[in-house]
N, C-alpha and C positions, 0 to 999 in steps of 0.2 A: 504494500500500500504506500502511496506517496504521502504528501503532507496532510496535516489535519484538515478537516472539512471547512473550518471557519475562517481560514485565511490562507493566502498563497503569497509567497514573496514575489514582488513585481518591481520592475524598474520605476524610478520616480518619474511621474508625469506632471507637467506643469499645467494642471487644470483644476478648476474648482470642484470640490466634492459634490456629488448629487444630493440635494436636500430631500430627505424622506418626507412623504406627504403628512404623516402624523406629526413630525417635527414642525413642519410648516403650519399645521393647524394649531399646535400648542403655542407657537410664537405669535401667530395672528390673534388668538384669543387673549393671550397675555397682554399684547399691545393694545387691543381694543378695550380691555377691562381697565386699563390705566386711565382712560378718559372718565371713568365713573368713580374711581377711588385710587388714591396715590398708593403705589406699591411699597411694601416694607420688607426688610430683610428677614423678619421673623416669620414671614409666610413660607419661606424656603426651609424645608425639613432637611437640614444638613446631615443628620444621622442617617436618614434614608439614602441620600446621595452618596455619602462616604461608604456606607455598608454595601451599596450596589457596586461602587467602584472596587471595593475590596474583593467582592465575590467574583466580579468579572476578571480581575487579575488572577485569582486562583484558578478559575476555569480555563483561562487562556494558557496558564502555565501547564495545567494537566493535559491540555490539547497538545502543546509543544512536546511534552514528554511521552506522547502517544498512549497515555493511560486510557483515554476514552476510546481510542481505536481498539485497544486490546479488549476492553469490556464489550465493545460492539461485536467484535469477532467471536468472543465467548458466547454472547447471546445468539448470534447467527448460527453457530455450530450446534446449539441445543434446540433450535426451532426449525420446524419444517416449512412454515409458511409465514407470510408477512402479517397476517391477522394475529397470529400468536405473539409475534414480536410487538406489534402495536398494543395488544392487550397488556403485556408486561410493562411497557413504557408508560402507558396511561395509568396503570395501577400504581406504579412507582411514584408518579406525580400526585396521585390522590392521597396515598397513605403518608408519604413524606411531608406533604404540605401541612398536615395536622401538627407536625412537630417543628419543622424548620421554616414555616411560612410558604405561601404560594410563590412569592418572588424567588426564594432560594430553590424551591423544587423545580421551577421552570428553568432557572439559570443552570441548574445541574443536569437535568435530563433532556431538555430540548437539544442542546449541543450533541448529546449522545445519539439522539434520534437522527440528527442530520448526518452524523458519521455513518450510521447504519444505512440511511437512505442512499448515500453515495456509494457505499461498499456493495450493497445489494442491487443497486440501480433500480430502486423502487421509489415512486413518488409518495412521500409520507406527509403531504400537506394536511390531510384530514386527521392524521395521527397527532400532529402538532396542535391542531385546533382542539381536538378532544383532550389532549394533555392540559391545555389551558383551562378548559371547562372543568376537568377533573380536579385540577389544582385549586381553582376557585371554590368548588363545592367542598372538597376535602378540607381546605383551610377553615371553612366556616364551622366545622364541627368541634373545634377546640378554642379556648380563650386565647392561646398564643399563636393560632394559625394565621391570623392576619391582623393588621393594625386596628381595624374598626372593632374587632372583637376585644382586643386588649383595652381599647379606650372605653367601650361600653361596660365591660366587666369591672373596670376600676371605677368608672364614674358612678355607676348605680350600686356598687358594692355587692355584686352578685355572688351567690354561693355556687360551687361547681355543679352540684346535683340539679339545682334550678336551671342553670345554664344549659346543661346537657339535655334535660327533659324538654326544654323549649326548642332547641335546635334540631333534635333527633328526627322529627317528621320530615323536615326539609331535606336533611341528609339522605334519608331512605329514599325519598322521591327522586332526588338527584342521582343516586346510585343506580336506580332502576332504569332511568332514561339513558345514562351513560353506557350501561351494559347493553341495552338495546342498540345503541349507535355503534358499539364495538362489533356486535354480531353482524351488522350491515356493512362493515368495512370489506374491501376487496381481499381475496385470499389468493395470493400468488405463491406458488410453490418455489422453494429456495434450495432444492436438493442439488442442483447442478452448479451452484456458485463455487468458484475456485478461490479460496481465501489464502493469502500469503501470511505466514506467521509474523507477528509484530514484536519487534524488540523494543521494550520499554526503555526510556531515557535514563539519565543518571538517578539511581535509587535514592541517593542522599538528597538530591534536589526535590524529588517527590516527597520525601519525608519532611523537609523544611516547609514545602508548600502545604502539606497536610496539616502541620502545626499552625501555619498561618490561617488556614481555613477554619480550624477549630477556634482560634482566637477571634476571628470575625463572627462566627456563629455565637460565641460567648458574649460578644458585644451586643449582638442583636437581642439576646435575652436579658441584657442589662447586667451581666455578671462583671464585666469590665467596661471601661469607657470606649466609645467608638473612636475617639481620637487616638488612644493607644493602639487599637486594632489597625488604624490607618498607618501609623508609624511603622508597626511591625510589617504590614504588607508592603509599604514603600521601600523599607530597608531590604526586605527579602528580595524584592524585584531588582533593586539597584545592584545588590551583591551577586545575585544568581544570573539575571538576564535583564539588563536595562532596556532591551528592545521591546519587551512586553508593554512598556508604557505607550508605545506607538500603535499597539494593536487593539487598544481599548475602544469601544464604541462610544465616543464622546457625544455623538449626536443623541444617543439615548439619555445621557445625563442632562443635556440641554433640554430635551423634550420634557423631562420631569420638572425641571426648573420652570419652564413655561407654564405647565399645568399648575404648579404650586402658586405661582403669581396670579394666574387667572382665578383660581379658586379662592385665594385670599382676598383679592380685590372684590369679587362678586359677593362673597359671603358677608362682607362688611358694608354692603350698600343697604340703604334703608328699604328699598323696594323688595329685595330678597328677604330681608328679615321680617318685613311686614307680611309678605305673602306666606312665609313659613308659619308664622304665628296664626294667621287666619285659616290656614288649611289643616290644622291639627286639632280637629274638633273631637274625634273619638278614635278608637283603636283601628278601625278600618281606614280612616283618613291618614293616620300615621303610617300604616302598612303601605298603602298605595303611594303616598307622597314620598316616602323614603325610596321606593323602587324607582319612581319617576325621576326624582332629583338625582339619583345616582347615575342616571344615563347622561346627565349633562355636566356634573362636576365631580363624578366618581364617588364610590361608596364611602371612602374614608372621610373626606370633608363633609359629605352629606350627613354622616352619623354625628360628626362634631357639631355641625350647624343645628340639626334638628334636636339634639339632646338638650340644647338651651331652652327649648320651647315645650318639651313634653316629659312627663314622668312615666309614660307608658312604654317601658323599655322592651317588652316582649315583641310587639309588632315592629318596633324600630330595629331590633336585632335581626329578626327574620327578613325584614324588608331590605336592609342594606346588604345582606348577604345574597339574597336572590337578585338584588339590583346590581350585583357584580357581573351578571350576565347582561347581554344586550350590546350596547355600543362598545367600541374598543377601549374607550376611556372610562367605562363604568367601573372597571377594576384596572388600575394602572399596571398590575402584573401582566395583563393581557398584552400591553405594549411591549413587554420584554420578549415574549415568544414571537410576536410579530416582527420585531427588529432582528431577532436571531435568524428567523426563517428567511426573511427577505434580504438579509445581508448575504446569505448563501445563494438565494434565488431571486435576484433583483427584478427579473422580468416577470415574476409572478406576484408582485405586490398587490396589484388590483384584483387578481383572481383570489388571492388569499383574503383580502378585505371583504370581498363579496361573499365567499363561502363562510368566513368567520361570522359575518353579520347574519346570514341565513340560519346557521346552526344556533348561534347565541340567542337571537330573538325568538326562534322556535322554542328553545328550551326555557327562555324567560317567560313566554306565554304559558307554557305547560305548567311550570312550577308555580307561577303566580296564581293561576286559577285553581290548580289542583290543591295547593295548600289552603287557599282561601275557603273553598267549598268543603274540604275534608274537616278543617277546623270548625267551620260552622256546624257541620253535621255532628261532630264530637261534642260540641257545646250544648247541643239539644238533647243528648243522651243523659 
């Protein structure tokens, strides 16, 4: 196998980089929102940005060391068809997102999917889309699975049992739909693939990057400061391979900054605050408002904004987690998998967005209505 799937060494070309559509949207929204409210530095979540940078550095290092390639070949050798591989990759995103968050799950396993896709010569766009959906659903099942759950868990002082009993129905419904979609994936036989054994890079380097990744994950959980994790990652990169700093997707980081500014500006305007307060009359309105608002400003800021105006945390918790489906910005974790896939397949960015939107809005409608009517039925018993 040649180089890792996510980058190829090329000669320097004096041309401007192509701006990603999602990046353009985020910058446009951020700029437009500045006319309504002056931006502030505190809108930008530097912990998220630095953690994202640290994770991308570790993943890039593992790619360069051929670790992902070796894992990919290991999976391919044990699976007879593409559907089985897709099921494993989607399941990994689902279960790991409960512990290491949806962002980390996608940053870890989408690159692996792309390596397998290239090795097996199989288009795995649908697999990446379902990985994104699985990560967003799986992360909703634990307090530490995503930022909105952490925020709501702390803000309302929830007990673990109460949290799990509230979110369980949504998780079960989500799992059923995801399994149904996996069954419908194409099934290409892989018996005739000739795989060349992969020699992993410097084991010591792999060990140092493994420790760096552990430090980063520890910082995400709050055990150590994210500033210290950043220093560890930066020093590790400079000492072991300074070229990694040039391989990071800085457009992704700028995309997040644009959305942070947009959300911060809009959330502090009088019109948005007045509309939020007026629309939260009962549990149903909290439920549907949180889902709808998540489509425009993403589910994390939607939960932060709406929590100021309601004490009805149960429909808010369900709403912002279901609301992570739908538009690509409904959950910013979805932007990560989009950027990873289109970085390797730039000509398929429009196709990806169309299929992503169809899958996600279909699932959004199914979960929104199914949960609503089942909950109403259970309340009548």
